[in-house]
C-alpha positions in Angstrom: 0.0 0.0 0.0 1.1 3.6 -0.7 2.1 5.8 2.2 0.6 9.4 2.4 3.1 11.1 4.6 2.9 14.8 5.3 4.6 16.9 8.0 2.5 17.1 11.1 0.7 20.4 11.8 -0.7 21.4 15.2 -4.1 23.1 15.3 -5.1 23.7 18.9 -8.7 24.6 18.2 -9.3 21.4 16.2 -7.6 19.3 18.7 -9.7 20.7 21.5 -12.8 20.1 19.5 -12.0 16.5 18.6 -10.1 15.4 21.7 -12.6 12.8 22.8 -12.2 9.1 23.9 -11.2 6.8 21.1 -9.5 3.4 20.8 -5.7 3.4 20.2 -6.3 0.8 17.5 -3.4 -1.6 18.3 -6.0 -4.0 17.1 -9.4 -4.0 15.3 -11.8 -5.0 16.7 -10.4 -3.3 19.8 -9.5 -5.4 22.8 -12.7 -4.3 24.5 -14.5 -6.7 22.1 -12.9 -9.8 23.5 -15.5 -11.8 25.4 -15.7 -14.8 27.9 -17.7 -17.0 25.5 -14.6 -17.7 23.5 -13.7 -21.4 24.2 -10.7 -23.7 24.1 -12.3 -25.2 21.0 -12.3 -21.8 19.3 -8.6 -21.4 20.3 -7.7 -24.8 18.8 -9.5 -24.0 15.6 -7.8 -20.6 15.3 -4.4 -22.2 15.8 -5.2 -24.8 13.1 -6.2 -22.1 10.7 -2.9 -20.3 11.6 -0.9 -23.5 10.9 -2.5 -23.7 7.4 -1.2 -20.3 6.5 2.4 -21.4 7.3 3.6 -17.9 7.8 6.4 -16.9 10.2 5.3 -16.2 13.8 5.9 -13.7 16.6 6.1 -14.6 20.2 5.4 -12.6 23.3 6.2 -13.5 26.9 4.8 -11.6 29.8 6.7 -11.2 33.1 4.1 -9.5 35.4 6.2 -8.8 38.4 7.6 -5.4 39.6 9.8 -4.6 42.7 7.9 -1.3 43.3 4.7 0.4 42.1 5.0 3.3 39.6 2.0 5.5 40.3 1.4 6.4 36.6 1.3 2.7 35.5 -1.8 1.4 33.7 -0.4 -2.1 33.1 -1.5 -5.4 34.8 1.4 -5.9 37.2 2.1 -7.7 40.5 4.2 -5.7 42.9 6.3 -7.8 45.2 9.9 -8.0 46.4 9.7 -11.8 47.1 11.4 -12.8 43.9 12.3 -16.4 44.7 8.8 -17.0 46.1 7.0 -15.9 42.9 9.4 -16.4 40.0 10.0 -20.1 40.3 6.4 -21.2 40.3 5.6 -18.6 37.5 8.4 -20.0 35.3 7.2 -23.5 36.0 3.7 -22.7 34.8 5.0 -20.7 31.9 7.0 -23.7 30.8 3.8 -25.9 31.0 1.9 -23.2 29.1 4.6 -23.4 26.3 4.4 -27.3 26.3 0.6 -27.2 26.0 0.3 -24.6 23.2 3.0 -26.1 21.1 1.1 -29.4 21.0 -1.2 -27.6 18.6 1.1 -25.0 17.0 3.4 -25.9 14.0 6.7 -25.0 15.5 8.5 -25.5 12.2 7.3 -22.1 11.3 10.3 -19.7 11.9 10.1 -17.1 14.6 10.8 -13.6 13.3 10.0 -11.6 16.4 10.3 -12.4 20.1 9.5 -9.9 22.9 9.5 -10.1 26.6 7.3 -7.5 28.3 5.8 -6.8 31.7 5.8 -5.9 34.4 9.6 -5.9 34.6 11.4 -8.7 32.6 14.6 -8.0 34.4 12.8 -8.9 37.6 14.2 -12.3 36.6 17.8 -13.0 37.7 20.3 -14.2 35.1 19.6 -17.9 36.0 15.9 -17.3 35.5 16.5 -15.6 32.1 18.6 -18.6 31.0 16.0 -21.0 32.1 13.2 -19.3 30.1 15.5 -18.7 27.1 16.4 -22.4 27.0 12.8 -23.4 27.2 11.8 -21.2 24.3 14.6 -22.4 22.2 13.7 -26.1 22.8 10.4 -25.5 21.1 11.0 -22.8 18.5 13.6 -22.0 15.9 14.5 -18.4 15.0 15.1 -16.7 11.7 18.7 -15.6 11.7 17.5 -12.0 11.3 14.8 -12.2 14.0 14.0 -9.2 16.1 14.6 -10.4 19.7 13.7 -7.7 22.2 12.8 -7.0 25.8 11.9 -4.2 28.2 14.0 -3.4 31.2 13.7 -1.2 34.3 16.9 0.9 34.5 16.7 1.0 38.3 17.3 -2.7 38.6 19.9 -3.5 36.1 23.7 -3.4 35.8 26.4 -3.6 33.1 26.9 -7.4 33.5 23.2 -8.1 33.1 23.0 -6.0 29.9 26.1 -7.6 28.4 24.6 -11.0 29.3 21.3 -10.2 27.6 23.2 -9.3 24.4 25.4 -12.4 24.5 22.4 -14.6 25.0 20.8 -13.3 21.8 18.6 -10.3 22.5 19.3 -7.6 19.9 16.7 -4.9 20.8 16.0 -3.3 24.1 13.6 -0.7 25.6 13.5 1.2 28.9 11.2 3.8 30.4 12.5 7.2 31.3 9.1 9.0 31.7 10.7 12.2 32.8 14.2 13.4 33.8 12.9 15.9 36.4 13.5 14.8 40.0 10.2 16.4 41.3 8.2 14.6 38.6 10.0 11.3 39.4 9.3 11.6 43.1 5.6 12.3 42.5 5.2 9.1 40.3 7.5 6.9 42.6 10.0 6.4 39.8 13.2 7.9 40.9 15.9 7.5 38.3 18.9 9.8 38.5 20.2 11.2 35.2 23.5 9.5 35.8 21.8 6.1 36.1 20.0 6.6 32.8 23.1 7.6 30.9 25.0 4.7 32.4 22.4 2.2 31.3 22.4 3.7 27.8 26.2 3.5 27.7 26.1 -0.2 28.7 23.5 -0.9 26.0 25.7 0.8 23.4 28.7 -1.1 24.6 26.9 -4.4 24.4 26.0 -3.6 20.7 22.2 -3.8 20.8 20.9 -3.1 17.3 18.0 -0.8 18.4 17.2 1.1 21.6 13.7 2.5 22.4 12.9 4.8 25.3 9.5 5.8 26.7 8.5 9.3 27.9 5.2 10.3 29.3 3.6 13.8 29.1 0.8 15.0 31.4 2.5 13.9 34.6 2.4 15.9 37.9 4.6 19.0 38.0 5.4 18.9 34.3 5.7 22.2 32.4 6.6 23.0 28.9 10.0 24.2 30.0 10.7 21.2 32.2 9.7 18.7 29.5 11.8 20.5 26.9 14.7 19.7 29.2 13.6 16.1 29.4 13.4 15.9 25.6 16.9 17.6 25.2 18.4 15.0 27.6 16.7 12.2 25.8 18.1 13.4 22.4 21.5 13.5 24.1 21.0 9.8 25.0 20.5 9.2 21.2 18.0 6.3 21.2 16.8 4.9 17.9 13.1 5.2 18.8 11.2 7.4 21.2 7.7 6.9 22.4 6.0 10.0 24.0 2.8 8.7 25.7 -0.1 10.6 26.9 -0.7 10.0 30.7 -4.3 8.9 31.3 -5.3 9.7 34.8 -7.9 7.0 35.6 -7.7 6.4 39.4 -11.2 4.7 39.3 -9.6 2.0 37.1 -6.0 2.1 38.5 -6.3 2.8 42.2 -2.5 3.3 42.5 -2.9 6.6 40.7 -4.7 8.0 43.7 -1.2 8.5 45.2 -0.5 11.1 42.5 -1.3 14.7 43.6 -4.1 15.6 41.3 -3.7 19.3 41.8 -0.2 19.0 40.4 -1.3 17.6 37.1 -1.0 19.9 34.1 -4.3 21.2 32.5 -5.5 19.9 29.2 -4.2 23.0 27.5 -0.8 22.6 29.2 -0.6 19.0 28.1 -1.3 20.0 24.5 1.4 22.7 24.6 3.8 20.1 26.1 3.1 17.6 23.4 3.3 20.2 20.6 6.7 21.4 21.9 7.9 17.8 22.1 6.9 17.1 18.5 8.7 20.2 17.3 11.8 19.5 19.3 12.1 15.9 18.2 11.5 16.5 14.5 13.8 19.5 14.5 16.5 17.2 15.9 16.1 14.6 13.1 13.5 12.2 14.4 10.6 11.2 12.1 7.1 11.4 13.6 5.8 8.0 12.8 2.3 8.6 14.2 0.3 9.1 17.4 3.2 9.0 19.9 6.1 7.3 18.2 9.2 8.8 16.8 12.2 7.1 15.0 15.4 8.0 13.4 15.3 8.3 9.5 17.3 5.1 9.1 15.2 3.1 11.5 13.2 0.1 10.2 9.9 1.8 11.3 10.6 4.9 9.3 11.7 2.9 6.2 8.7 0.6 6.5 6.3 3.6 6.7 7.9 5.2 3.6 7.7 2.0 1.7 4.1 1.4 2.7 4.4 -1.8 4.8 4.2 -0.5 8.4 1.8 -2.4 10.6 0.3 -2.2 14.1 -0.4 -4.9 16.7 -0.9 -5.1 20.5 2.7 -4.0 21.0 2.3 -0.9 18.8 3.9 -0.1 15.4 5.9 -3.0 13.8 7.6 -3.8 10.5 6.2 -7.3 10.4 2.7 -7.3 8.9 2.0 -10.9 8.1 2.8 -12.8 11.2 0.5 -14.4 13.8 1.5 -13.3 17.3 1.3 -15.9 20.1 1.3 -14.7 23.7 2.4 -16.7 26.7 2.0 -15.9 30.4 -0.4 -13.9 32.5 -2.7 -11.4 30.6 -0.8 -11.9 27.4 -2.7 -11.6 24.1 -2.4 -13.7 21.0 -3.2 -11.9 17.8 -3.9 -14.2 14.9 -5.2 -13.4 11.5 -8.8 -14.2 12.4 -8.8 -14.4 16.2 -7.6 -12.5 19.3 -7.1 -14.4 22.6 -6.2 -13.1 26.0 -4.9 -15.2 28.9 -6.2 -15.0 32.5 -5.3 -11.9 34.5 -4.8 -13.5 38.0 -2.1 -15.9 38.9 -4.7 -18.3 40.6 -6.8 -18.7 37.5 -3.8 -18.8 35.2 -2.1 -21.5 37.3 -5.3 -23.6 37.6 -5.8 -23.7 33.8 -2.2 -24.5 33.1 -2.2 -27.3 35.7 -5.3 -28.8 34.1 -3.5 -28.8 30.7 -6.0 -26.2 29.4 -5.5 -23.1 27.4 -5.3 -20.4 30.1 -7.9 -18.3 28.2 -10.0 -15.6 29.9 -11.6 -14.2 26.7 -11.2 -13.9 23.0 -13.0 -13.0 19.8 -13.2 -14.6 16.3 -13.1 -12.0 13.5 -15.7 -12.1 10.8 -15.2 -10.9 7.2 -16.5 -7.4 7.9 -14.0 -7.1 10.9 -11.1 -8.0 8.6 -12.1 -5.4 6.0 -12.5 -2.7 8.6 -9.3 -3.7 10.3 -7.5 -3.3 7.0 -8.7 0.3 6.4 -8.2 1.4 10.0 -4.6 0.0 10.0 -3.9 1.7 6.6 -5.0 5.0 8.1 -3.1 4.5 11.4 0.1 3.5 9.6 0.1 5.3 6.3 -2.4 8.1 6.6 -4.3 7.4 3.5 -6.0 4.7 1.4 -5.8 4.0 -2.4 -9.4 2.9 -3.2 -8.5 0.8 -6.2 -5.7 -1.1 -4.4 -8.0 -1.6 -1.4 -10.9 -2.8 -3.5 -8.7 -5.3 -5.4 -7.0 -6.6 -2.2 -10.3 -7.2 -0.3 -12.7 -7.8 -3.2 -15.1 -5.0 -2.4 -16.3 -1.9 -4.1 -14.8 0.7 -1.8 -17.3 3.5 -2.4 -20.3 1.1 -2.0 -18.9 -0.8 1.0 -18.0 2.4 2.9 -20.8 4.6 1.6 -22.0 5.7 5.0 -18.5 6.2 6.3 -17.7 8.5 3.3 -20.7 10.6 4.3 -19.6 10.6 7.9 -16.2 11.8 6.9 -17.6 14.9 5.2 -17.6 17.0 8.4 -13.9 16.0 9.1 -13.1 17.0 5.5 -14.7 20.4 6.1 -12.6 20.8 9.2 -9.5 20.0 7.2 -8.6 16.6 8.8 -8.9 14.6 5.6 -9.2 15.0 1.9 -11.6 12.8 0.0 -10.7 12.2 -3.7 -12.3 10.0 -6.3 -9.5 7.5 -6.2 -8.1 7.8 -2.6 -8.4 9.2 0.9 -5.6 11.3 2.3 -5.1 12.5 5.9 -3.9 16.1 6.1 -1.0 17.5 8.2 -3.6 18.6 10.8 -5.4 15.3 10.7 -2.3 13.2 11.5 -2.5 14.2 15.2 -6.2 13.2 15.2 -5.9 10.0 13.3 -7.8 8.1 15.9 -10.8 10.3 15.3 -10.6 9.6 11.6 -10.1 5.8 12.0 -13.1 5.6 14.4 -15.5 6.5 11.6 -14.8 3.0 10.2 -15.3 1.3 13.6 -18.6 -0.5 13.8 -18.2 -1.2 17.5 -17.4 2.3 18.7 -20.8 3.8 19.5 -21.4 1.2 22.2 -17.9 1.4 23.7 -17.0 5.1 23.6 -16.8 5.6 27.4 -14.1 2.9 27.7 -11.2 4.7 26.0 -8.7 7.4 26.7 -8.8 10.7 24.8 -7.1 11.1 21.4 -4.3 13.5 22.6 
């Protein structure tokens, strides 16, 4: 597919008008559509269909544990400092989970992506890492050019651990900065001195990792435009390959740990917009490409190249260069994302362990995609990744008459066209420079589930 890239343009009035709750579209249908009626039989059938496609696969392993609670966190984590008490039984059950799923999965299919997420994957000690790594390699074989990545917490890692990870086979790494400002760090219970972050990056470069991603968050307590400009400047000095600048969603009714954040110190909506606007300008001025939503990458990064060449993709982990792989998730809360089904594992250790011990798929919920879901997923992902759609290419690829199939959506896009978010042509749709920041609001027009689920999502910006 063609990519319709334009420089991003910030229109505060339009952003304020359109800044409403919308899905992030790391999947379509969104994860909110997964349901408990999805059965083990549905899972086996989905894996069988996946095997018939014989495409390469992606693997995700979830390590849910953290030493301490970060007050901004919206992830499903278990905070405990009793490593030996929790890690050994978890790895034992994770091993059984692998044994069970690979009875049904064709493991001759090469693995082109592996990711360990959390939680905190480096909650595991070196022996634990070797144990899990060995188990994975017993069942799967990796493409020589596979992307093998993990997230780490810089507060609980040292040089030897990072060198060990690279020697073992990991070639990509990610860590969270959030903000360099000590006052902000204290307010979110994530104290990471500047020297620590630069040391960690130095060790990563020394180890020879092929790609480094760092995460920042805007909208945290005590942040100002000026303070976050300093955070961006120091991040640029770190010189990561990719930078994610996430919007902080303050939802203490969903994540009680956020009640520890001083609400009166949170920047206003207007301040958040100015902070994000400044961050975009600062990063793009310093050579980073704005991929979309909250992701930036160097011009020679695979994400940037994939977007320019029209084969960028999105999955539950965000933007990716691998569009045609089924993703299989292992461990607590992990999500498998197959061509025609999404499957999420149990969210509590008790229920996850019970299912694994009974030699069952540890499924909490899932969804099977119908033909309409796949067509709508395709156009939403084209918009999210490439900011436009060629009608003829789309019609040929999905055997539909574009204008007929999306007749109502084209009508619903007219007000957005009038506001300058999108241009509607006879042969294609094209998101404008202003519309790029509001891409979720454009994509949602094609979402047949959204009207019933609007209250369940964070705001666009």
